DOGUGU-938838 format. One record per residue: residue number from 0; x, y, z of N, C-alpha, C in turn. Coordinates in steps of 0.001 Angstrom, whole numbers. Atoms other than C-alpha are relative to their C-alpha. Layout:
% residues N
   n     n.u     n.v     n.w    ca.u    ca.v    ca.w     c.u     c.v     c.w
 NUM       X       Y       Z       X       Y       Z       X       Y       Z
...
***
This chain:
% residues 381
   n     n.u     n.v     n.w    ca.u    ca.v    ca.w     c.u     c.v     c.w
   0     387    -386   -1363   81854   24673 -158561    -883   -1074     619
   1     845     888    -767   80340   22430 -155892    -706     816    1071
   2     738    -782    -987   77598   23803 -153675   -1213    -760     507
   3    1263     488    -549   74749   22828 -151383    -943    1154     297
   4     803   -1200    -246   73307   26346 -151404   -1428    -210    -468
   5    1415     150     328   69518   26453 -151398    -580    1266    -611
   6     448   -1261     594   69302   30014 -152728    1174     624    -722
   7   -1060    -710     714   71284   32431 -154834     231    1404     558
   8    -140   -1331    -590   70777   35627 -152797     227    -138    1503
   9    -386      92   -1406   72377   36147 -149372     208    1397     564
  10    -274   -1281    -651   72938   38910 -146837    1463     392    -122
  11   -1430    -237     129   76707   38539 -147099     638   -1287    -514
  12    -766    1161     435   79190   36224 -148807    1340      23     717
  13   -1253     138    -731   82036   35089 -146544     977    -798    -872
  14    -960     609     909   85029   34334 -148781    1223    -418     809
  15   -1042     515    -877   87607   32108 -147104     783   -1123    -668
  16    -786    1164     406   90393   29577 -147696    -196   -1171     954
  17      88    1017   -1047   89564   27646 -144506   -1409     -67     566
  18    1274     228    -674   86527   26143 -142835     271    -735    1314
  19    -246     568   -1326   86015   24667 -139353     548   -1420       8
  20    -551    1347      40   86784   21082 -140384    1282     -18    -814
  21   -1288     123     684   90250   20016 -141541     709    1358     -43
  22    -555   -1347     -71   91585   23365 -140347    1489       5    -305
  23   -1420    -194     268   94914   24644 -141549     585    1098     878
  24    -458   -1095    -848   95115   27562 -139114   -1163     568     789
  25    1001    -605    -852   93199   29889 -136857   -1220     534    -735
  26    1139    -541     736   90958   31217 -139638   -1178    -973      44
  27    1076     980     -98   88993   27958 -139504    -777     141    1291
  28     671    -226   -1281   88242   28630 -135837    -877    1239     -66
  29     781   -1223     135   87092   32145 -136684   -1250    -261    -840
  30    1168     313     820   84789   30770 -139423   -1069    -718     827
  31     956     715    -836   83189   28410 -136907    -761     964     908
  32     642    -957    -895   82505   31281 -134511    -855    1004    -761
  33     822    -888     823   81247   33537 -137305   -1316    -668    -376
  34    1224     710     366   78749   30864 -138293   -1061     165    1081
  35     970    -128   -1081   77101   30909 -134884    -305    1462     305
  36     211   -1410    -316   77609   34643 -134342    -907     711    -986
  37     837    -660    1011   76090   35800 -137634   -1406    -578     -25
  38    1333     609     -56   73231   33305 -137375    -812     582    1148
  39     691    -591   -1146   72374   34682 -133929    -477    1412    -299
  40     396   -1355     392   72179   38133 -135533   -1046      10   -1108
  41    1040      87    1018   69660   36878 -138077     484     156   -1424
  42    -550    -140    1343   72005   37094 -141069      47   -1349    -704
  43     -75    1202     824   72036   34598 -143921    1233      85    -893
  44   -1217     -63     809   75606   34191 -145184     167   -1224    -902
  45    -539    1094     800   77031   32070 -147966    1462    -157     369
  46   -1395     294    -328   80320   30390 -147078     676    -474   -1272
  47    -604     268    1302   82393   30537 -150249    1485    -321     201
  48   -1361     486    -227   85618   28502 -150147     738     -14   -1335
  49    -767     -82    1243   88245   29281 -152775    1490     -21     301
  50   -1464      62    -159   91997   28837 -153318     379    -780    1259
  51    -155     789   -1230   91896   26140 -150654     985   -1151    -221
  52    -890    1153      86   94057   23129 -149874    -694   -1307     316
  53     755    1190    -360   91282   20591 -149323      36   -1058   -1105
  54     105    1113     930   91273   17170 -150951   -1472    -240    -332
  55    1410     204     394   88114   15988 -152774    -867    -563    1118
  56     789     563   -1090   86976   13890 -149810    -289    1009    1090
  57     202   -1035   -1016   87423   16841 -147469   -1030    1025    -469
  58    1023    -903     542   85366   19059 -149773   -1381    -616     181
  59    1284     673    -203   82580   16477 -149653    -420      78    1465
  60     318     -93   -1428   82813   16520 -145861    -486    1396     374
  61     451   -1373    -259   82491   20323 -145800   -1455     176    -411
  62    1358    -164     507   79344   20173 -147901    -997    -814     804
  63     898     811    -819   77913   17450 -145693    -202     592    1392
  64      42    -506   -1382   78684   19253 -142405    -685    1356     126
  65     441   -1388    -128   77674   22838 -143172    -961     357   -1124
  66     981    -460     986   74743   24474 -144944     471    1266    -679
  67    -263   -1212     782   74942   27191 -147596    1495     194    -231
  68   -1423     -16     315   78479   26394 -148726     187    -147   -1496
  69    -412     172    1396   80031   26806 -152160    1512    -103     -29
  70   -1438     195     161   83494   25613 -153171     315     167   -1469
  71    -261    -232    1418   84866   27026 -156376    1037    1066    -231
  72    -925   -1063     386   86930   29576 -158232    -611    1360     325
  73     503   -1346    -299   86660   33282 -157542   -1027     442   -1039
  74     959    -373    1047   84847   33662 -160873   -1405    -517     304
  75    1302     585    -312   82054   31464 -159483    -820     847     966
  76     768    -922    -845   81086   34242 -157080   -1106     687    -788
  77    1018    -650     827   79120   35660 -160022   -1329    -738      37
  78    1244     767     -59   76554   32903 -159466    -879     409    1178
  79     725    -349   -1216   75496   34499 -156168    -113    1512     151
  80     223   -1414    -253   74101   37836 -155094      77     276    1502
  81     -36    -485   -1376   74823   39719 -151882     447    1449     -48
  82    -419   -1399      10   75209   43398 -151032    1449     196     439
  83   -1326    -173    -577   78613   42692 -149481     781   -1302     -71
  84    -955    1091    -166   81616   40399 -149777     806     261    1267
  85    -870     -84   -1176   83511   39691 -146561    1126    -992    -230
  86   -1109     828     469   86932   38376 -147552     983    -257    1134
  87    -973     419   -1006   89237   36426 -145218    1228    -637    -647
  88    -968     819     722   91449   34884 -147883    1430     485     179
  89   -1430    -288      46   95223   34688 -147476     535    -133   -1421
  90    -444     239    1373   95510   33509 -151077    -712     991    -920
  91     594    -967     909   94991   36136 -153733     314    -399   -1443
  92    -231     204    1426   94638   35920 -157489    -745    1080    -770
  93     649   -1072     776   93566   38250 -160308   -1519     -96     -25
  94    1454     138      50   90057   36795 -160372    -649     531    1276
  95     544    -537   -1248   89483   37612 -156702     167    1514      42
  96    -186   -1456      90   90960   41082 -157235   -1092     621    -859
  97    1042    -529     886   88472   41556 -160076   -1342      71     717
  98    1247     -28    -763   85595   40678 -157741     -32    1200     942
  99     -52   -1132    -926   86746   43302 -155241    -132    1332    -741
 100     174   -1248     765   86883   45927 -157989   -1468     262    -313
 101    1373    -150     481   83278   45266 -158964   -1050     -43    1113
 102    1000     197   -1046   81625   44517 -155629     463     655    1300
 103    -327    -592   -1301   81464   46206 -152262     549   -1101     909
 104    -680    1063    -732   83807   44327 -149953     689     527    1250
 105    -803    -178   -1206   85314   44175 -146472    1106   -1051     -35
 106   -1119     932     -72   88741   42592 -146105     479     -80    1436
 107    -526     214   -1343   89553   41145 -142670    1414    -554    -104
 108   -1411     393      38   93326   40932 -142269     289    -778    1280
 109    -236     835   -1178   93992   38019 -139925    1453      52     459
 110   -1410    -164    -359   97729   38698 -139965     644     869   -1067
 111    -708    -852     955   99838   41418 -141565    1235    -747    -496
 112   -1056     869     516  102121   39425 -143846    1368     668       9
 113   -1292    -675     -96  104822   42086 -143780     655    -278    1347
 114    -548     321   -1315  105210   41372 -140057     220   -1496     165
 115    -288    1437      25  104909   37616 -140584    1378    -233    -636
 116   -1268     125     715  107830   37997 -142978    1174     352     910
 117   -1123    -445    -822  110052   39924 -140576     139    -827    1278
 118     -84     728   -1268  109153   37954 -137428     405   -1451    -186
 119    -368    1382     256  109689   34563 -139055    1296    -134    -795
 120   -1238      49     753  112776   35516 -141054    -133    -716   -1328
 121     234     633    1296  111279   34344 -144356    -353    1069   -1027
 122     325    -928    1084  110740   35994 -147731   -1409    -300    -510
 123    1388     148     441  107043   36485 -148503    -376    1112    -971
 124     206   -1182     833  107439   39228 -151077   -1254     -17    -839
 125    1188      62     837  104769   38041 -153505   -1282      15     798
 126    1194      42    -841  102285   37289 -150741    -260    1352     650
 127     157   -1327    -596  102936   40647 -149073    -606     963   -1012
 128     552    -877    1047  102298   42473 -152342   -1450    -349    -303
 129    1379     402     226   99148   40435 -152864    -926     493    1086
 130     826    -511   -1090   97845   41373 -149440    -175    1510    -110
 131     113   -1450     170   98604   45033 -150099   -1005     346   -1090
 132     991    -235    1058   96580   44819 -153316   -1410    -214     530
 133    1328     255    -569   93647   43308 -151394    -425    1150     903
 134     301   -1130    -879   93849   46085 -148816    -445    1203    -818
 135     315   -1189     794   93798   48735 -151508   -1316    -133    -751
 136    1213     211     778   90865   47157 -153372   -1272     -19     849
 137    1181     125    -858   88548   46678 -150393    -602    1369     310
 138     650   -1239    -438   85989   49297 -149416     363     330    1437
 139    -350    -204   -1396   86942   48782 -145789     864   -1164     456
 140    -913    1003    -535   89623   46883 -143863    -309    -204    1479
 141     161     344   -1417   89134   45076 -140541    1307    -586     508
 142   -1161     530    -695   92070   44471 -138205    -463    -593    1330
 143     451     779   -1154   91951   42200 -135148     304     626    1341
 144    -358    -619   -1275   93431   44501 -132501     482    1415    -242
 145    -552   -1344     103   94487   48052 -131790    1505     -67    -273
 146   -1418     189     301   98046   46759 -131875     218    -176   -1496
 147    -107     159    1451   97498   45670 -135478    -238    1320    -724
 148     213   -1323     609   96154   49129 -136267    1287     824      48
 149   -1274    -721    -104   99444   50598 -134996    1006    -521   -1018
 150    -922     576     981  101420   48204 -137179    -420     374   -1430
 151     548    -414    1294   99167   48982 -140155     462    1424    -319
 152    -435   -1392     172   99976   52669 -139636    1510      64    -225
 153   -1455     -27     137  103713   51962 -139244     452    -455   -1379
 154    -335     476    1348  103740   50136 -142582    -376    1004   -1088
 155     451    -964     997  102220   53158 -144301   -1245    -441    -752
 156    1130     574     731   99121   51185 -145221   -1228     909     -37
 157    1113    -938     127   96762   54075 -144584      -6     678   -1357
 158     -50    -510    1367   97955   55266 -147973    -691    -950    -970
 159     722     964     822   96457   52075 -149383   -1496      57     278
 160    1408     -29    -377   93198   52246 -147458    -107     566    1409
 161     131    -670   -1298   92349   54633 -144629   -1277    -381     732
 162    1263     415    -631   88937   53058 -143916     261   -1289     792
 163    -446    1130    -821   90056   50803 -141056    -858    -100    1256
 164     766     280   -1215   88039   49208 -138251     700   -1115     760
 165    -508    1084    -840   89157   47036 -135337   -1190    -805     519
 166    1009     917    -525   86935   44034 -134605     734   -1202     565
 167    -638    1144    -640   88214   41528 -132091    -687   -1302    -396
 168     570    1324     188   87752   37845 -132768    -802    -409    1234
 169     709     617   -1102   85387   35852 -130620     -40   -1496    -218
 170      85    1449     133   85040   32151 -129918   -1225    -506     732
 171    1085     711    -669   82221   29843 -129020     624   -1149     781
 172    -630    1008    -845   83246   27644 -126120   -1069    -772     763
 173     972     851    -686   81015   24764 -125083     659    -854    1072
 174    -717     808    -980   83727   23152 -122945    -223     550    1405
 175     194    -482   -1376   83322   23335 -119166    1202     794     487
 176   -1059    -786    -636   85287   25920 -117235     553    -798    1169
 177    -618     799   -1060   87793   24214 -114918    1277     677     475
 178   -1174    -651    -575   90198   26115 -112664    -133     -13    1516
 179   -1357     143     534   92538   25877 -110933     306   -1433    -414
 180    -443    1303     459   94297   23006 -112628    1267    -408     745
 181   -1234     445    -629   97395   21057 -111692    1210     731    -565
 182   -1232    -614     501  101002   21797 -112622     922   -1057    -613
 183    -751    1127     534  102056   18701 -114492     280     111   -1494
 184     -99      35    1456  101467   19290 -118233      28    1418    -556
 185    -144   -1286     662  102705   22321 -120186    -494    -146   -1437
 186     574      94    1336  100902   23071 -123434     449    1115    -916
 187    -253    -976    1068  101688   24824 -126705    -929    -352   -1143
 188     933     232    1099   99187   25258 -129538     194    1077   -1050
 189    -175    -970    1074   99836   26899 -132886     952    -516   -1066
 190    -951     365    1051  101896   26817 -136054    1409      -9     568
 191   -1369     125    -518  105447   25699 -135336     940     810    -883
 192    -797    -940     790  107095   28760 -136848     893     795     947
 193    -968    -665    -881  110041   30814 -135547    -586    1045     931
 194     493   -1095    -836  108010   33764 -134263    -741    -487    1232
 195     764     520   -1135  106018   31530 -131912     870    -707    1037
 196    -959     611    -930  109116   29977 -130245    -540   -1252     691
 197     467    1235    -646  107724   26469 -129661    1092    -708     786
 198   -1093     656    -738  111184   25434 -128428      55     426    1465
 199     -84    -482   -1385  110793   27523 -125256    -647    -983     974
 200     718     863    -926  108259   25172 -123719     725   -1331     165
 201    -795    1221    -131  110489   22184 -124469    1227     247     881
 202   -1170    -319    -820  113505   23887 -122937    -339      -1    1488
 203     369     -46   -1417  111561   24297 -119690     156   -1365     666
 204    -128    1335    -580  111733   20532 -119210    1418    -282     475
 205   -1387     183    -436  115503   20867 -118729     322     823    1250
 206    -250    -889   -1133  115126   23373 -115882    -209    -720    1334
 207     213     566   -1335  115458   22476 -112180   -1442     197     452
 208    1374     -56    -462  112065   21689 -110713   -1009    -442   -1045
 209     916     409    1074  110578   20682 -114073     362   -1383    -547
 210    -491    1289     491  112219   17248 -114366   -1111   -1026    -215
 211    1083     975     129  108907   15399 -114021   -1170     522    -831
 212    1109    -571     783  106761   17685 -116184     -15    -597   -1405
 213     156     448    1377  105466   16842 -119640    -488    1164    -860
 214     426   -1026     948  104722   18887 -122760    -870    -630   -1071
 215     836     347    1151  101904   18574 -125293      67    1162    -984
 216    -100   -1023    1039  102355   20455 -128584   -1003    -323   -1095
 217    1013     128    1050   99362   20882 -130888     333     994   -1098
 218    -354    -910    1087  100516   22284 -134207     726    -719   -1109
 219    -671     564    1162  101884   21620 -137636    1412     551    -117
 220   -1324    -508     318  105423   21963 -138851    1097    -658     805
 221   -1058     690    -741  107458   19317 -137009    1285      96    -804
 222   -1227    -332     730  110992   20317 -137953    1163    -865     460
 223   -1223     684    -450  114422   18656 -137889     572     641    1249
 224    -492    -684   -1194  115348   21310 -135322    -705    -521    1254
 225     756     496   -1156  112558   20164 -132987     389   -1440     317
 226    -397    1390    -224  113519   16520 -133477    1378     -74     647
 227   -1350      -6    -571  117183   17259 -132754     -20     478    1446
 228     103    -505   -1372  116186   19195 -129640    -430   -1114     952
 229     455    1112    -831  114345   16160 -128283    1121   -1005     221
 230   -1082     980    -113  117276   13879 -129021    1132     517     882
 231   -1144    -563    -712  119924   16217 -127624    -244      45    1507
 232     300    -136   -1423  118155   16670 -124289    -717   -1230     576
 233     660    1201    -489  116598   13215 -124058   -1432     231     440
 234    1357    -405    -391  113068   14613 -124015   -1092    -757    -740
 235     985     618     885  111365   12305 -126492   -1149    -651     754
 236    1063     664    -747  109417   10456 -123790    -835     967     831
 237     738    -998    -789  108197   13711 -122211    -663    1068    -858
 238     603    -967     925  107120   15688 -125301    -800    -763   -1047
 239     853     613    1027  104211   14692 -127526    -422    1057   -1002
 240     454    -853    1090  103637   16347 -130903   -1291    -602    -545
 241    1320     503     350   99946   15981 -131689    -408     321   -1424
 242     458    -484    1292   99856   17627 -135121   -1079    1047     185
 243    1042   -1022    -108   97159   20132 -135940   -1248    -612     596
 244    1159     530    -719   94154   19659 -133656   -1216     899    -204
 245    1274    -717      71   90525   20651 -134080   -1076    -913     556
 246    1122     797    -472   87189   19509 -132713     352    -778    1259
 247    -263     805   -1203   87425   16646 -130190    1481    -107     349
 248   -1439      74    -285   91222   16436 -130567     479    1258     704
 249    -390   -1246    -650   91600   20094 -129648    -541      58    1427
 250     554      -1   -1353   89269   19718 -126678     774    -947     911
 251    -800     928    -807   91288   16723 -125505    1326     634     392
 252   -1247    -707    -310   94445   18841 -125724    -222     991    1144
 253     262    -996   -1040   92927   21669 -123658    -335    -671    1337
 254     371     680   -1242   91533   19200 -121133    1223    -598     694
 255   -1168     689    -556   94967   17593 -120659    1046     943     577
 256   -1093    -885    -412   97116   20695 -120109    -371     796    1249
 257     183    -795   -1213   97589   22723 -116939     364    1467    -186
 258    -383   -1372     320   99095   25864 -118489     249      71   -1499
 259    -263    -202    1426   99326   27290 -122004    1121    1011    -155
 260   -1118    -892     275  102608   28810 -123166    -193     624   -1375
 261     138    -730    1271  102371   31501 -125872    1173     980    -109
 262   -1184    -869     -27  105959   32845 -126158     303     667   -1341
 263    -127    -527    1350  105391   34631 -129456     558    1422     -13
 264    -508   -1368     144  107104   37780 -130717    -921     856    -870
 265     997    -746     767  104184   38780 -132995   -1313    -757      81
 266    1297     649    -165  100528   38023 -132284   -1104    1003    -317
 267    1024    -974     392   97823   39922 -134199   -1185      77     963
 268    1134       4    -932   95114   38852 -131756     295    -833    1251
 269    -210     890   -1135   95766   35840 -129521   -1150    -969     167
 270    1179     865     -12   93061   33351 -130452     170   -1180     942
 271    -184    1179    -853   94576   30352 -128679      23     398    1473
 272      44    -485   -1382   95079   32420 -125520   -1442     231     444
 273    1417    -199    -308   91392   33361 -125664    -694   -1335     246
 274     597    1319    -188   90407   29713 -126058     397    -593    1351
 275    -441     469   -1311   92490   28875 -122993    -738     731    1116
 276     684    -792   -1026   90952   31718 -120967   -1443    -455     182
 277    1394     432     -82   87455   30496 -121795    -146   -1298     784
 278      64    1319    -626   88298   27073 -120336     618     -32    1402
 279    -604     -23   -1319   90111   28169 -117175    1448    -433      29
 280   -1410     381      96   93667   27522 -118351     859    1251     119
 281    -871   -1175    -102   96327   30016 -117171     934      85   -1200
 282    -837    -258    1175   98464   31590 -119901    1288     686     433
 283   -1299    -651    -172  102166   32441 -119831     408     571   -1347
 284    -302    -636    1281  103130   34953 -122522     668    1353     224
 285    -473   -1380     -93  104952   38214 -123213   -1162     966    -254
 286    1028   -1019     280  102990   41477 -123465      65     371   -1481
 287    -146    -138    1437  102894   41021 -127210   -1330     339    -651
 288    1078    -341     927  100414   42851 -129411   -1380    -308     568
 289    1380     236    -381   96859   41526 -129200    -190    -809    1259
 290     148     810   -1209   97560   39224 -126258    -444     834    1193
 291     365    -862   -1128   97288   42115 -123808   -1451     454    -132
 292    1385    -409     198   93988   43231 -125359    -965   -1123     364
 293     844    1141    -334   92591   39730 -124872      17    -286    1499
 294    -155     505   -1361   93948   38886 -121414       2    1086    1074
 295    -113   -1038   -1006   94297   42271 -119717    1138    -301     951
 296   -1023     312    -998   96210   41730 -116480     -73   -1445     489
 297     247    1353    -488   95065   38130 -116155     841   -1030    -743
 298    -943     941     597   98163   36307 -117379    1303      76     773
 299   -1359     -37    -530  101657   35421 -116252     886     548   -1117
 300    -690    -672    1105  103546   37939 -118384    1521    -100     142
 301   -1453     -58      92  107167   37682 -119476     422    1464    -136
 302    -500   -1372     103  109239   40859 -119197     368     372   -1436
 303    -297    -231    1410  110306   40468 -122834    -198   -1328    -714
 304     242    1212     778  110338   37813 -125570    1160    -985      41
 305   -1146     899    -103  113614   36139 -124538    -359   -1259     791
 306     237    1209    -779  113835   32632 -123120     175     228    1501
 307     -97    -238   -1447  115158   33816 -119712   -1245     662     590
 308    1223    -646    -492  112092   36065 -119366   -1162    -984      34
 309    1037    1036      14  109809   33190 -120355     185    -961    1162
 310    -291     919   -1102  111514   30904 -117855    -426     601    1341
 311     382    -652   -1251  110963   33442 -115055   -1516      47     156
 312    1463     -37     -64  107275   33816 -115934    -567   -1392     285
 313     436    1361    -292  106890   30035 -115933     218    -341    1472
 314    -245     249   -1418  108443   29927 -112466   -1036     725     869
 315    1066    -709    -726  105906   32530 -111317   -1291    -804     -25
 316    1181     870      76  103120   30290 -112577     159   -1195     931
 317    -228    1197    -797  104681   27295 -110864    -106     296    1497
 318      17    -371   -1417  104927   29181 -107559   -1368     497     469
 319    1299    -577    -366  101353   30529 -107659    -842   -1000     796
 320     880     837    -819   98921   29194 -105063   -1266    -350    -774
 321    1278     309     651   95669   27484 -106073    -976    1171      13
 322     914   -1145     -70   93751   30560 -104898     399    1080    -999
 323    -468   -1007     954   95920   32900 -106984    -288    -433   -1428
 324     303     504    1341   95535   30683 -110045   -1483     113    -303
 325    1450     -73     208   91781   30524 -109583    -431    1436    -265
 326     379   -1403     183   91513   34320 -109282     425     499   -1376
 327    -477    -438    1313   93625   34905 -112395    -859    -594   -1108
 328     793     644    1043   91672   32377 -114443   -1432     533     -29
 329    1353    -572     -37   88335   33791 -113272     -32    1374    -650
 330     -61   -1308     647   89435   37257 -114368      78    -110   -1507
 331    -110     199    1447   90450   36019 -117812   -1308    -500    -589
 332    1290     520     460   87195   34104 -118154   -1042    1113     -64
 333     959   -1109      -2   85186   37221 -117242     217     900   -1207
 334    -281    -806    1197   86938   39185 -120013    -536    -688   -1246
 335     527     755    1140   86071   36432 -122476   -1515     158    -102
 336    1459     -67      28   82393   36455 -121503    -504    1401    -310
 337     444   -1383     202   82188   40249 -121609     178     465   -1438
 338    -321    -655    1280   83766   40967 -124983     449    -919   -1122
 339    -679     807    1012   85159   37962 -126842    -719   -1299    -338
 340     762    1178     412   82362   35453 -127463    -315      74   -1493
 341     443      13    1397   81118   34412 -130887   -1148     973    -214
 342    1141    -907     135   77955   36434 -130225     461    1453     -48
 343    -525   -1371      25   79942   39599 -129477     626     299   -1349
 344    -599    -215    1312   81904   39165 -132699   -1077     148   -1068
 345    1088    -110     965   78715   38599 -134673    -690    1353      68
 346     626   -1315    -150   77190   41776 -133250     869    1100    -606
 347    -896   -1027     524   80266   43828 -134171      21     -21   -1522
 348     -10      67    1463   80326   42549 -137742   -1349     437    -583
 349    1306    -437     505   76583   43057 -138189     -77    1530      11
 350      23   -1457     -72   76982   46677 -137054     837     612   -1121
 351    -839    -522    1079   79817   47221 -139532    -665    -208   -1353
 352     709     242    1257   77851   45604 -142355   -1091    1053    -205
 353    1096    -971     105   74892   47899 -141620     548    1397    -280
 354    -602   -1319     212   77136   50956 -141472     430     176   -1453
 355    -466    -115    1385   78688   50236 -144860   -1160       6    -981
 356    1125      59     927   75369   49382 -146492    -832    1275      30
 357     730   -1261     -82   73903   52692 -145302     684    1113    -782
 358    -753   -1012     726   76583   54597 -147196    -225    -161   -1501
 359     101     130    1451   76310   55388 -150899    1197    -750    -554
 360   -1098     732     629   78388   53219 -153179    1016    1009    -521
 361    -986    -984     452   81657   55129 -153709     377    -225   -1458
 362    -441     174    1388   82647   55804 -157313    1441    -486     -25
 363   -1380     459     128   85791   54025 -158434     859    1153    -488
 364    -901   -1075     382   88713   56431 -158687     928    -413   -1122
 365    -799     493    1117   90361   54240 -161327    -907    -818    -901
 366     807     836     880   88991   52433 -164352       6   -1453     468
 367     122    1365    -498   87856   48828 -163758    1232    -863    -242
 368   -1164     836     294   91003   47386 -165323    1250     403     735
 369   -1202    -464    -691   93395   49307 -163089     248    -841    1233
 370    -397     860   -1126   95183   47797 -160097    -853     226    1229
 371     777    -228   -1208   93201   49489 -157337    -833    1271    -120
 372     911   -1136      58   90434   51968 -156658     460    1112     932
 373    -505    -996    -931   92334   53786 -153904    1336     523    -496
 374   -1307    -471     403   95767   55312 -153902     901   -1174    -380
 375    -921    1049     419   98603   53397 -155476     685    -607    1201
 376    -667     624   -1140  100195   50828 -153151    1358     622     292
 377   -1283    -595    -424  103145   52140 -151159     668    -941     954
 378    -795     805    -909  105841   50014 -149585    1012     890     700
 379    -949    -874    -695  107707   51916 -146862    1414    -542    -107
 380   -1401     420      78  111470   51854 -147022     404    -673    1292
***
């Protein structure tokens, strides 16, 4: 284990696969906002990184950039004391399961893998089962939206763990608010996976009236399909793939775009849409899951998740007047400031931590060596 921790006892241990630097996904952004949010609430967390994909030099950078960090195996959690584990990990292993059996824990589900599996058309059987085990072992489960709670119920997961809370993500945004913007650069930010339909924003460049527009794509997963799409339509000089962006690179992306396209068919929360709203960037998206909870009526919504519906919503954005764009962006920004900042998220988690710590420790309903302390996992047909 490598650590720069100055103590061994903490208020909470945040267990994660990702940190704010060298991010692999949205969880790194959430960790950054939790750092400021929990600190503002007076909490002293340990940031415990396990089952990660960081190279040795990146681990050294994490320890140099952030205080109270430990990087190690799940077994190394025994070196630290805290009344509560707060687990964000997508990667599960028997050692982490053993920690959840022995210690009071909250499991924040950043994405229901059963729906990732169906929406992306991939087989995630082992990962889905691992997530179900984590759900069943935790004392309490946090979901990111009321939409996720509905999906949790549809999967039959209340049989695994009925102690469910919804806590929306929040972000810290130091970038200046700037609206309205122009109508030259279309943006997409996120993993380049089927459910997010990154091809939609490229297809828009082939539409009448969009011949002079450009596209910036911030995300991992450049595929042969995307490359062939550029070649087939002659778009290579109008589409830039930036790779995964964080920090100054991400801010440069947001500063360069005039609209953010989020044509996803499954979105547990809508973190990138929230980041756009905080900066004054209009969003075009379907009324998918958590996106509506984040944006309310302040977006250019598609009627469904098809490309024709996306194209129509993009045309509505293109036709909007500067005054209409400014009003929409101001409404989205107001929602962000009211409910979706890092401080709001920190307050919600502190309240949940206090609620759980005020309750007596529940007796385990199964012996320590059994699979879970709750009901046996159930996979709906």
